[in-house]
Every structure is written in C-alpha cells, then in structure tokens.
VOVEX-430570 format. One record per residue (C-alpha): chain; x, y negated, z. Coordinates in pm, 1 decimal. Layout:
# residues N
chaine->A	c1->X	c2->Y	c3->Z
...
# end
This chain:
# residues 334
chaine->A	c1->9792.6	c2->-11520.0	c3->-11720.7
chaine->A	c1->9802.3	c2->-11887.2	c3->-11819.0
chaine->A	c1->10002.4	c2->-11972.5	c3->-11507.9
chaine->A	c1->10257.2	c2->-11703.0	c3->-11593.4
chaine->A	c1->10289.8	c2->-11837.1	c3->-11949.1
chaine->A	c1->10340.5	c2->-12193.7	c3->-11823.0
chaine->A	c1->10596.8	c2->-12076.0	c3->-11568.4
chaine->A	c1->10794.8	c2->-11882.5	c3->-11829.5
chaine->A	c1->10771.0	c2->-12176.4	c3->-12073.0
chaine->A	c1->10902.2	c2->-12415.2	c3->-11806.9
chaine->A	c1->11192.6	c2->-12186.9	c3->-11721.5
chaine->A	c1->11279.4	c2->-12151.7	c3->-12090.5
chaine->A	c1->11275.8	c2->-12530.0	c3->-12134.3
chaine->A	c1->11512.7	c2->-12572.4	c3->-11838.4
chaine->A	c1->11747.7	c2->-12301.7	c3->-11964.3
chaine->A	c1->11742.6	c2->-12442.0	c3->-12318.3
chaine->A	c1->11819.3	c2->-12797.0	c3->-12203.3
chaine->A	c1->12101.9	c2->-12680.5	c3->-11975.6
chaine->A	c1->12245.9	c2->-12463.6	c3->-12253.0
chaine->A	c1->12236.2	c2->-12756.2	c3->-12496.3
chaine->A	c1->12398.5	c2->-12991.9	c3->-12246.1
chaine->A	c1->12681.0	c2->-12761.4	c3->-12144.5
chaine->A	c1->12740.6	c2->-12657.3	c3->-12505.3
chaine->A	c1->12804.0	c2->-13018.5	c3->-12608.8
chaine->A	c1->12983.9	c2->-13142.0	c3->-12296.6
chaine->A	c1->13319.3	c2->-13015.6	c3->-12170.2
chaine->A	c1->13259.1	c2->-12877.7	c3->-11821.0
chaine->A	c1->13623.2	c2->-12948.1	c3->-11728.5
chaine->A	c1->13569.0	c2->-13319.7	c3->-11787.3
chaine->A	c1->13253.4	c2->-13305.9	c3->-11576.8
chaine->A	c1->13444.0	c2->-13136.8	c3->-11293.6
chaine->A	c1->13721.6	c2->-13393.8	c3->-11318.8
chaine->A	c1->13466.2	c2->-13674.0	c3->-11286.9
chaine->A	c1->13304.6	c2->-13504.6	c3->-10985.4
chaine->A	c1->13640.1	c2->-13467.5	c3->-10811.1
chaine->A	c1->13700.4	c2->-13841.6	c3->-10830.3
chaine->A	c1->13360.4	c2->-13933.2	c3->-10681.5
chaine->A	c1->13363.9	c2->-14186.8	c3->-10398.7
chaine->A	c1->13216.4	c2->-14011.4	c3->-10091.5
chaine->A	c1->13122.3	c2->-14338.6	c3->-9919.2
chaine->A	c1->12889.5	c2->-14444.6	c3->-10198.7
chaine->A	c1->12739.1	c2->-14094.0	c3->-10205.1
chaine->A	c1->12683.4	c2->-14105.8	c3->-9828.7
chaine->A	c1->12514.7	c2->-14446.6	c3->-9861.3
chaine->A	c1->12286.1	c2->-14318.8	c3->-10139.0
chaine->A	c1->12209.1	c2->-14006.6	c3->-9932.8
chaine->A	c1->12115.8	c2->-14209.6	c3->-9625.9
chaine->A	c1->11894.6	c2->-14439.4	c3->-9833.0
chaine->A	c1->11657.4	c2->-14153.7	c3->-9916.4
chaine->A	c1->11518.3	c2->-14122.5	c3->-9562.5
chaine->A	c1->11372.1	c2->-14474.7	c3->-9526.2
chaine->A	c1->11234.1	c2->-14443.8	c3->-9880.0
chaine->A	c1->11039.6	c2->-14130.3	c3->-9783.6
chaine->A	c1->10914.2	c2->-14320.4	c3->-9478.4
chaine->A	c1->10790.1	c2->-14602.2	c3->-9706.2
chaine->A	c1->10621.2	c2->-14345.3	c3->-9933.5
chaine->A	c1->10454.2	c2->-14186.0	c3->-9630.8
chaine->A	c1->10337.9	c2->-14524.0	c3->-9501.6
chaine->A	c1->10188.5	c2->-14610.4	c3->-9841.3
chaine->A	c1->10002.8	c2->-14277.0	c3->-9858.1
chaine->A	c1->9863.0	c2->-14333.0	c3->-9508.9
chaine->A	c1->9687.5	c2->-14650.5	c3->-9631.8
chaine->A	c1->9486.7	c2->-14477.7	c3->-9904.8
chaine->A	c1->9172.0	c2->-14393.1	c3->-9705.1
chaine->A	c1->9037.6	c2->-14518.7	c3->-9370.3
chaine->A	c1->9040.0	c2->-14164.7	c3->-9221.5
chaine->A	c1->9421.0	c2->-14163.6	c3->-9238.1
chaine->A	c1->9475.1	c2->-14484.8	c3->-9045.8
chaine->A	c1->9373.1	c2->-14330.8	c3->-8713.8
chaine->A	c1->9693.9	c2->-14125.8	c3->-8722.5
chaine->A	c1->10059.6	c2->-14219.9	c3->-8695.0
chaine->A	c1->10292.3	c2->-14233.7	c3->-8993.7
chaine->A	c1->10498.7	c2->-13943.8	c3->-8852.8
chaine->A	c1->10233.3	c2->-13691.9	c3->-8958.1
chaine->A	c1->10248.1	c2->-13818.1	c3->-9315.9
chaine->A	c1->10627.6	c2->-13827.2	c3->-9312.5
chaine->A	c1->10630.1	c2->-13460.1	c3->-9216.2
chaine->A	c1->10373.7	c2->-13358.1	c3->-9481.5
chaine->A	c1->10551.6	c2->-13558.8	c3->-9752.8
chaine->A	c1->10890.3	c2->-13400.0	c3->-9683.3
chaine->A	c1->10744.0	c2->-13048.9	c3->-9665.3
chaine->A	c1->10546.8	c2->-13099.9	c3->-9986.9
chaine->A	c1->10845.3	c2->-13236.3	c3->-10179.6
chaine->A	c1->11066.9	c2->-12956.2	c3->-10045.5
chaine->A	c1->10828.2	c2->-12689.2	c3->-10173.9
chaine->A	c1->10797.3	c2->-12870.0	c3->-10507.5
chaine->A	c1->11174.5	c2->-12824.3	c3->-10538.5
chaine->A	c1->11151.0	c2->-12445.0	c3->-10505.2
chaine->A	c1->10797.6	c2->-12339.5	c3->-10606.2
chaine->A	c1->10632.9	c2->-12362.7	c3->-10950.8
chaine->A	c1->10311.6	c2->-12546.1	c3->-11049.7
chaine->A	c1->10378.3	c2->-12828.0	c3->-10800.9
chaine->A	c1->10260.5	c2->-12599.7	c3->-10520.2
chaine->A	c1->10412.5	c2->-12844.6	c3->-10272.6
chaine->A	c1->10131.8	c2->-13091.7	c3->-10350.8
chaine->A	c1->9875.2	c2->-12839.1	c3->-10226.5
chaine->A	c1->10084.4	c2->-12763.4	c3->-9917.1
chaine->A	c1->10121.1	c2->-13136.3	c3->-9848.2
chaine->A	c1->9743.0	c2->-13178.6	c3->-9869.5
chaine->A	c1->9680.1	c2->-12871.1	c3->-9651.9
chaine->A	c1->9903.4	c2->-12999.9	c3->-9371.5
chaine->A	c1->9725.6	c2->-13335.1	c3->-9349.1
chaine->A	c1->9379.9	c2->-13178.3	c3->-9385.1
chaine->A	c1->9454.4	c2->-12943.2	c3->-9094.1
chaine->A	c1->9610.8	c2->-13200.9	c3->-8863.9
chaine->A	c1->9393.4	c2->-13503.3	c3->-8945.7
chaine->A	c1->9065.2	c2->-13314.7	c3->-8971.9
chaine->A	c1->8989.4	c2->-13451.8	c3->-9320.2
chaine->A	c1->8832.8	c2->-13247.2	c3->-9601.1
chaine->A	c1->9103.2	c2->-13068.5	c3->-9798.4
chaine->A	c1->8962.8	c2->-13177.4	c3->-10135.5
chaine->A	c1->8966.6	c2->-13542.6	c3->-10026.6
chaine->A	c1->9325.2	c2->-13515.5	c3->-9903.2
chaine->A	c1->9436.6	c2->-13347.5	c3->-10225.5
chaine->A	c1->9267.9	c2->-13624.2	c3->-10425.5
chaine->A	c1->9482.7	c2->-13880.6	c3->-10240.4
chaine->A	c1->9796.2	c2->-13679.3	c3->-10325.6
chaine->A	c1->9684.1	c2->-13686.9	c3->-10691.1
chaine->A	c1->9623.2	c2->-14061.2	c3->-10662.6
chaine->A	c1->9972.5	c2->-14110.8	c3->-10522.4
chaine->A	c1->10127.9	c2->-13923.2	c3->-10813.8
chaine->A	c1->9909.4	c2->-14118.3	c3->-11058.1
chaine->A	c1->10024.4	c2->-14453.7	c3->-10917.1
chaine->A	c1->10387.7	c2->-14345.6	c3->-10947.9
chaine->A	c1->10345.4	c2->-14299.4	c3->-11324.1
chaine->A	c1->10307.3	c2->-14674.3	c3->-11377.4
chaine->A	c1->10643.4	c2->-14817.0	c3->-11255.0
chaine->A	c1->10871.1	c2->-14621.4	c3->-11494.6
chaine->A	c1->10650.1	c2->-14700.5	c3->-11794.3
chaine->A	c1->10637.1	c2->-15071.8	c3->-11704.9
chaine->A	c1->11014.8	c2->-15081.1	c3->-11648.3
chaine->A	c1->11080.1	c2->-14913.6	c3->-11984.1
chaine->A	c1->10847.4	c2->-15156.2	c3->-12164.7
chaine->A	c1->11016.5	c2->-15456.4	c3->-12001.8
chaine->A	c1->11364.1	c2->-15311.5	c3->-12053.6
chaine->A	c1->11298.3	c2->-15259.1	c3->-12424.3
chaine->A	c1->11265.5	c2->-15636.4	c3->-12462.7
chaine->A	c1->11631.9	c2->-15682.6	c3->-12368.3
chaine->A	c1->11810.7	c2->-15365.5	c3->-12476.2
chaine->A	c1->11792.4	c2->-15108.7	c3->-12754.3
chaine->A	c1->11652.6	c2->-14784.1	c3->-12614.7
chaine->A	c1->11713.9	c2->-14433.1	c3->-12750.9
chaine->A	c1->11466.8	c2->-14311.7	c3->-13012.0
chaine->A	c1->11339.9	c2->-14051.3	c3->-12763.8
chaine->A	c1->11222.2	c2->-14333.4	c3->-12534.0
chaine->A	c1->11065.1	c2->-14580.5	c3->-12775.5
chaine->A	c1->10857.8	c2->-14879.1	c3->-12666.7
chaine->A	c1->10575.1	c2->-14748.8	c3->-12883.2
chaine->A	c1->10560.9	c2->-14423.7	c3->-12687.8
chaine->A	c1->10582.3	c2->-14610.4	c3->-12356.6
chaine->A	c1->10296.6	c2->-14841.9	c3->-12454.0
chaine->A	c1->10095.4	c2->-14542.7	c3->-12573.4
chaine->A	c1->10139.6	c2->-14365.7	c3->-12238.9
chaine->A	c1->10062.3	c2->-14684.6	c3->-12043.9
chaine->A	c1->9751.9	c2->-14746.6	c3->-12255.4
chaine->A	c1->9647.8	c2->-14385.2	c3->-12208.3
chaine->A	c1->9678.2	c2->-14411.2	c3->-11828.8
chaine->A	c1->9480.4	c2->-14735.4	c3->-11808.8
chaine->A	c1->9227.5	c2->-14623.9	c3->-12069.7
chaine->A	c1->9181.1	c2->-14283.6	c3->-11909.5
chaine->A	c1->9120.2	c2->-14440.8	c3->-11569.8
chaine->A	c1->8873.7	c2->-14691.7	c3->-11716.0
chaine->A	c1->8689.1	c2->-14413.4	c3->-11899.2
chaine->A	c1->8664.8	c2->-14200.4	c3->-11583.8
chaine->A	c1->8520.0	c2->-14492.7	c3->-11390.8
chaine->A	c1->8272.2	c2->-14572.7	c3->-11666.8
chaine->A	c1->8152.7	c2->-14211.1	c3->-11689.9
chaine->A	c1->8135.4	c2->-14154.2	c3->-11313.8
chaine->A	c1->7752.9	c2->-14162.4	c3->-11302.5
chaine->A	c1->7726.9	c2->-13900.7	c3->-11577.3
chaine->A	c1->8033.0	c2->-13690.9	c3->-11504.2
chaine->A	c1->7965.0	c2->-13598.3	c3->-11140.3
chaine->A	c1->7606.7	c2->-13467.6	c3->-11197.5
chaine->A	c1->7730.3	c2->-13276.9	c3->-11502.7
chaine->A	c1->8011.3	c2->-13118.6	c3->-11298.8
chaine->A	c1->7770.5	c2->-13026.6	c3->-11020.2
chaine->A	c1->7548.3	c2->-12837.3	c3->-11267.4
chaine->A	c1->7856.8	c2->-12671.2	c3->-11419.8
chaine->A	c1->7984.7	c2->-12565.8	c3->-11074.7
chaine->A	c1->7648.7	c2->-12445.1	c3->-10944.9
chaine->A	c1->7696.1	c2->-12125.7	c3->-10742.7
chaine->A	c1->8061.3	c2->-12070.3	c3->-10840.0
chaine->A	c1->8310.8	c2->-12134.6	c3->-10564.4
chaine->A	c1->8615.3	c2->-12190.1	c3->-10787.0
chaine->A	c1->8426.8	c2->-12444.7	c3->-10994.7
chaine->A	c1->8291.2	c2->-12614.0	c3->-10684.7
chaine->A	c1->8649.1	c2->-12674.7	c3->-10569.2
chaine->A	c1->8726.5	c2->-12850.1	c3->-10897.6
chaine->A	c1->8408.2	c2->-13055.6	c3->-10865.5
chaine->A	c1->8484.5	c2->-13150.4	c3->-10503.9
chaine->A	c1->8841.0	c2->-13249.7	c3->-10593.1
chaine->A	c1->8720.8	c2->-13479.4	c3->-10871.6
chaine->A	c1->8456.0	c2->-13625.5	c3->-10639.3
chaine->A	c1->8730.1	c2->-13686.3	c3->-10382.6
chaine->A	c1->8943.5	c2->-13849.6	c3->-10652.0
chaine->A	c1->8657.0	c2->-14090.0	c3->-10726.0
chaine->A	c1->8628.4	c2->-14164.8	c3->-10355.5
chaine->A	c1->8999.1	c2->-14243.1	c3->-10346.6
chaine->A	c1->8963.5	c2->-14472.3	c3->-10647.8
chaine->A	c1->8669.1	c2->-14650.1	c3->-10484.5
chaine->A	c1->8892.5	c2->-14738.2	c3->-10189.9
chaine->A	c1->9117.8	c2->-14928.5	c3->-10430.6
chaine->A	c1->8836.6	c2->-15174.5	c3->-10491.7
chaine->A	c1->8952.4	c2->-15324.4	c3->-10161.5
chaine->A	c1->9191.1	c2->-15613.5	c3->-10249.2
chaine->A	c1->9375.6	c2->-15570.3	c3->-9918.8
chaine->A	c1->9464.3	c2->-15210.8	c3->-10004.6
chaine->A	c1->9589.0	c2->-15308.8	c3->-10350.5
chaine->A	c1->9783.2	c2->-15599.7	c3->-10199.0
chaine->A	c1->9956.1	c2->-15352.8	c3->-9963.1
chaine->A	c1->10019.3	c2->-15069.7	c3->-10211.7
chaine->A	c1->10177.3	c2->-15280.8	c3->-10488.1
chaine->A	c1->10463.4	c2->-15426.9	c3->-10277.7
chaine->A	c1->10527.1	c2->-15090.3	c3->-10110.4
chaine->A	c1->10550.3	c2->-14926.4	c3->-10453.5
chaine->A	c1->10785.5	c2->-15203.1	c3->-10571.1
chaine->A	c1->10996.1	c2->-15153.8	c3->-10257.0
chaine->A	c1->11012.9	c2->-14778.4	c3->-10319.9
chaine->A	c1->11128.3	c2->-14821.1	c3->-10678.3
chaine->A	c1->11381.3	c2->-15083.9	c3->-10578.5
chaine->A	c1->11517.8	c2->-14835.4	c3->-10326.9
chaine->A	c1->11526.7	c2->-14551.5	c3->-10579.5
chaine->A	c1->11710.1	c2->-14778.1	c3->-10823.6
chaine->A	c1->11952.9	c2->-14882.2	c3->-10549.2
chaine->A	c1->12026.7	c2->-14511.4	c3->-10499.8
chaine->A	c1->12096.6	c2->-14478.7	c3->-10872.5
chaine->A	c1->12323.7	c2->-14782.3	c3->-10856.6
chaine->A	c1->12517.7	c2->-14644.1	c3->-10558.8
chaine->A	c1->12545.0	c2->-14309.2	c3->-10736.4
chaine->A	c1->12683.6	c2->-14475.9	c3->-11047.9
chaine->A	c1->12941.5	c2->-14662.7	c3->-10837.8
chaine->A	c1->13036.7	c2->-14333.4	c3->-10672.9
chaine->A	c1->13108.6	c2->-14183.7	c3->-11016.0
chaine->A	c1->13305.8	c2->-14486.7	c3->-11132.9
chaine->A	c1->13038.2	c2->-14600.2	c3->-11379.1
chaine->A	c1->13033.3	c2->-14978.6	c3->-11417.9
chaine->A	c1->12674.3	c2->-15071.0	c3->-11500.2
chaine->A	c1->12626.1	c2->-15420.6	c3->-11645.8
chaine->A	c1->12396.2	c2->-15517.5	c3->-11356.4
chaine->A	c1->12180.6	c2->-15380.1	c3->-11077.5
chaine->A	c1->11879.2	c2->-15405.9	c3->-11308.7
chaine->A	c1->12034.9	c2->-15140.6	c3->-11534.3
chaine->A	c1->11979.7	c2->-14893.2	c3->-11249.2
chaine->A	c1->11604.1	c2->-14959.9	c3->-11272.5
chaine->A	c1->11607.3	c2->-14848.5	c3->-11636.0
chaine->A	c1->11816.6	c2->-14539.0	c3->-11558.0
chaine->A	c1->11577.7	c2->-14444.2	c3->-11277.3
chaine->A	c1->11272.7	c2->-14503.9	c3->-11498.5
chaine->A	c1->11394.9	c2->-14297.8	c3->-11795.5
chaine->A	c1->11521.6	c2->-14016.1	c3->-11573.0
chaine->A	c1->11193.6	c2->-13997.1	c3->-11381.9
chaine->A	c1->11010.4	c2->-13911.6	c3->-11705.1
chaine->A	c1->11161.6	c2->-13563.9	c3->-11664.3
chaine->A	c1->10889.6	c2->-13481.0	c3->-11409.5
chaine->A	c1->10621.8	c2->-13476.7	c3->-11682.5
chaine->A	c1->10816.3	c2->-13229.5	c3->-11900.2
chaine->A	c1->10742.2	c2->-12859.5	c3->-11836.7
chaine->A	c1->11043.5	c2->-12714.8	c3->-11655.5
chaine->A	c1->11156.6	c2->-12498.1	c3->-11366.5
chaine->A	c1->11084.8	c2->-12599.8	c3->-11005.7
chaine->A	c1->11293.4	c2->-12901.1	c3->-10910.1
chaine->A	c1->11305.2	c2->-13022.4	c3->-11274.6
chaine->A	c1->11638.7	c2->-12848.1	c3->-11327.6
chaine->A	c1->11775.4	c2->-12923.6	c3->-11672.7
chaine->A	c1->11514.1	c2->-13178.4	c3->-11777.4
chaine->A	c1->11631.4	c2->-13418.5	c3->-11505.9
chaine->A	c1->11993.5	c2->-13388.7	c3->-11619.9
chaine->A	c1->11896.1	c2->-13421.6	c3->-11987.0
chaine->A	c1->11691.0	c2->-13738.8	c3->-11935.0
chaine->A	c1->11959.0	c2->-13885.7	c3->-11707.9
chaine->A	c1->12234.5	c2->-13831.1	c3->-11966.0
chaine->A	c1->12003.0	c2->-13989.4	c3->-12224.5
chaine->A	c1->11946.5	c2->-14289.5	c3->-11995.4
chaine->A	c1->12320.5	c2->-14334.9	c3->-11935.1
chaine->A	c1->12383.8	c2->-14331.0	c3->-12311.1
chaine->A	c1->12204.4	c2->-14667.0	c3->-12329.0
chaine->A	c1->12503.2	c2->-14816.1	c3->-12146.0
chaine->A	c1->12762.3	c2->-14621.7	c3->-12348.5
chaine->A	c1->12872.4	c2->-14399.7	c3->-12060.5
chaine->A	c1->13067.6	c2->-14091.1	c3->-12170.6
chaine->A	c1->12862.0	c2->-13772.9	c3->-12175.0
chaine->A	c1->13086.5	c2->-13592.2	c3->-11924.3
chaine->A	c1->13071.9	c2->-13874.8	c3->-11670.2
chaine->A	c1->12699.0	c2->-13918.5	c3->-11733.7
chaine->A	c1->12636.9	c2->-13549.2	c3->-11663.3
chaine->A	c1->12849.1	c2->-13566.9	c3->-11346.3
chaine->A	c1->12638.8	c2->-13862.0	c3->-11234.9
chaine->A	c1->12316.9	c2->-13675.0	c3->-11325.1
chaine->A	c1->12416.6	c2->-13375.9	c3->-11111.3
chaine->A	c1->12499.8	c2->-13595.7	c3->-10811.8
chaine->A	c1->12189.0	c2->-13810.4	c3->-10865.6
chaine->A	c1->11967.4	c2->-13502.2	c3->-10881.2
chaine->A	c1->12121.0	c2->-13356.4	c3->-10566.1
chaine->A	c1->12073.9	c2->-13686.4	c3->-10382.0
chaine->A	c1->11705.6	c2->-13677.8	c3->-10470.4
chaine->A	c1->11648.6	c2->-13314.5	c3->-10370.9
chaine->A	c1->11874.4	c2->-13247.4	c3->-10073.7
chaine->A	c1->11746.9	c2->-13499.2	c3->-9812.6
chaine->A	c1->11377.9	c2->-13404.9	c3->-9847.3
chaine->A	c1->11466.6	c2->-13035.0	c3->-9865.8
chaine->A	c1->11667.4	c2->-13050.5	c3->-9543.7
chaine->A	c1->11406.0	c2->-13251.4	c3->-9354.0
chaine->A	c1->11120.1	c2->-13048.0	c3->-9500.2
chaine->A	c1->11289.6	c2->-12721.1	c3->-9402.6
chaine->A	c1->11343.9	c2->-12853.7	c3->-9049.6
chaine->A	c1->10972.9	c2->-12939.7	c3->-9017.7
chaine->A	c1->10873.4	c2->-12595.2	c3->-9147.0
chaine->A	c1->11104.3	c2->-12418.4	c3->-8901.7
chaine->A	c1->10972.3	c2->-12635.3	c3->-8619.2
chaine->A	c1->10615.5	c2->-12545.6	c3->-8718.5
chaine->A	c1->10698.7	c2->-12173.5	c3->-8717.0
chaine->A	c1->10869.5	c2->-12206.7	c3->-8378.8
chaine->A	c1->10561.3	c2->-12382.4	c3->-8239.2
chaine->A	c1->10330.0	c2->-12110.1	c3->-8376.6
chaine->A	c1->10547.7	c2->-11837.3	c3->-8223.8
chaine->A	c1->10551.6	c2->-12021.7	c3->-7890.6
chaine->A	c1->10171.8	c2->-12055.3	c3->-7889.0
chaine->A	c1->10125.6	c2->-11687.8	c3->-7974.2
chaine->A	c1->10371.0	c2->-11585.6	c3->-7700.7
chaine->A	c1->10182.1	c2->-11796.1	c3->-7445.3
chaine->A	c1->9851.4	c2->-11641.7	c3->-7558.0
chaine->A	c1->9994.1	c2->-11290.6	c3->-7522.5
chaine->A	c1->10131.8	c2->-11370.4	c3->-7175.1
chaine->A	c1->9795.5	c2->-11516.8	c3->-7072.5
chaine->A	c1->9616.2	c2->-11207.6	c3->-7201.4
chaine->A	c1->9856.8	c2->-10976.6	c3->-7016.2
chaine->A	c1->9794.1	c2->-11166.6	c3->-6689.2
chaine->A	c1->9415.9	c2->-11146.3	c3->-6736.3
chaine->A	c1->9411.5	c2->-10771.9	c3->-6813.7
chaine->A	c1->9495.8	c2->-10642.7	c3->-6461.1
chaine->A	c1->9243.6	c2->-10888.8	c3->-6310.9
chaine->A	c1->8970.7	c2->-10760.7	c3->-6541.0
chaine->A	c1->9057.7	c2->-10399.9	c3->-6454.1
chaine->A	c1->9032.8	c2->-10473.7	c3->-6082.3
# end
C-alpha cells in the first residue's frame, strides 16, 4: 500500500511540475530553439556518455576485494542495465536488478552487492552539494537552492555517516534481535551489515585515493556533457565551470519524488539552474529536454542491448538442453 501511495505521489509531482512549466513557457519558442540545435555538439555529448559509464563501472568494481577478480565488462553491463530499468521502473528497481546481475555472475552475496550499489549512490550525493556550496561563494543562487540548505544536507550526510559508524556495535546486535526468525527483516539486517562491510573497506587509503579522482573525473565528464549541450542550444555560458553548477543543481532532481526517469523534476531543476545565468525560460527548457535525453538514451540503448543478449543466451542454452534431452531419450529407451 505504501509503495502504491509513493508511486502515485511521484507521478503527481512529475505531472504537476510539467504542467507548471508548460503553462508558463511558450511551447512554440521551445520548439523553435530545438530546431536550431547544433547536431554536432549533441553527437559529441551523446558519445561522451559511454566512457563516463565505463568510469562509473570501474569505480564500482574497486569497492570490495571480491569484485576485483572480475573484468570491468561485467560491471559495465550491470550498470547500464540497472540505469536503464531505473529510467522505466518505479522505486529505483534498477538498483536491485544491477545488484542481482553482479551477485549472480560474480558469486557474491546479494545483500553485500546491493550495499555497494547503495554506497555508490551515497558517494554521488557529495559532489553536487560541494559544487553548490563552492558556487554560492561566487554567484547568487536561486532561493530554492540556498547555501544554507546545501550545508544542511552536507552536514546531514557526514553526520549521519559518523553516527552510523559510532553506533555500529549497538545497532547490528539490536537489528539481529529485531529480525530474529523473520525473513523480510533478516534481509534488511543483512543489507545494513553489508553496508557496514562496504564502509569498512573505505578505511583503506588506497581505495579512497582511487575513488576520489574517479568521482571527480565522472563529474567533470558530466559537466562537459552539460557544456556541450548548452553550446548545441546556442546558450553562451560564462565559463566551463558554470556547467558544473548546472549539472549539480539539476542532479538534485533525483532526490525529489517523481516518476521513473525523473520526468518533470529534472526539467524543472534544470530550468532553475539555467536561470542563474539569465537564460530565457524557453531556451532553458529546450536545453533541459535535450540534456535529459542525453542522460537517458545512451544507457537505455546499451542496457536494452545487454538484456536482449541475455535473453538470447538463455534461449540458446534452453534449446541446447532440449536437443540434448531429445538425443538421450531414444538411447534410454533402447
């Protein structure tokens, strides 16, 4: 029941934001801006997404020692499939599918794998907050994205992590008593235990020294995509660093309840981000639509290809098993 309520609430938020946007912005001006888009810049931004997913996959592979026995291709496949399903399924179901694929192929406990997916998402909350805090020192941000709120969120993330680590010795035994004999609760307990195991791995300075530059490289790439997208739409940003702020503010849309794929909230936050640089609302919305598509389409195409390949492999295996069984049947009868 709660899931249904959250799903309906998210859909209503997306519809409400889209209705508000298109009520205040002339769709004809948006279409005119889209028609003048530079296809070469769009193609460059599109192509940039693939190496960025490879970097994300490589970073995820470093999280626990059990992953490092396997090639990065396995993680590239799971990442694309997971992100594709997040674009079309509610409740971030793609995260569970991403964890399931690696657990099945790498032979690692599913709860531990899912905890590393959670850790990856947790790490990705820090760059946009840090960028917004730093950006607020040089430019006036919209009231909806105040430095106070950014610092509050950043403090909450750091404080929450510190509290979890401090209470680890008490929390895990308490959860084990709470979960005793109940399978659904045991899954929650195992996931949290796996999350702690993932955190413990980050006590290794070498892992931290590898994850930080890879995360910085990812966000530089994402911001480069935003910059190329803005050039495609004829938006003259004051500098490349402005694209970092646009990417950071827009990415906050993922924490707002919405439909799968963050439809509506992504466009709303992107238009808000572009207003910082006095871009017209119609051109900002045109950019937001292109920017959103550039983020969704590459992973959706690659993820769909991996899924179809997986289905084809399963069908091939089943066909071989049936043929083997049919050859063995006459022999057994004889």
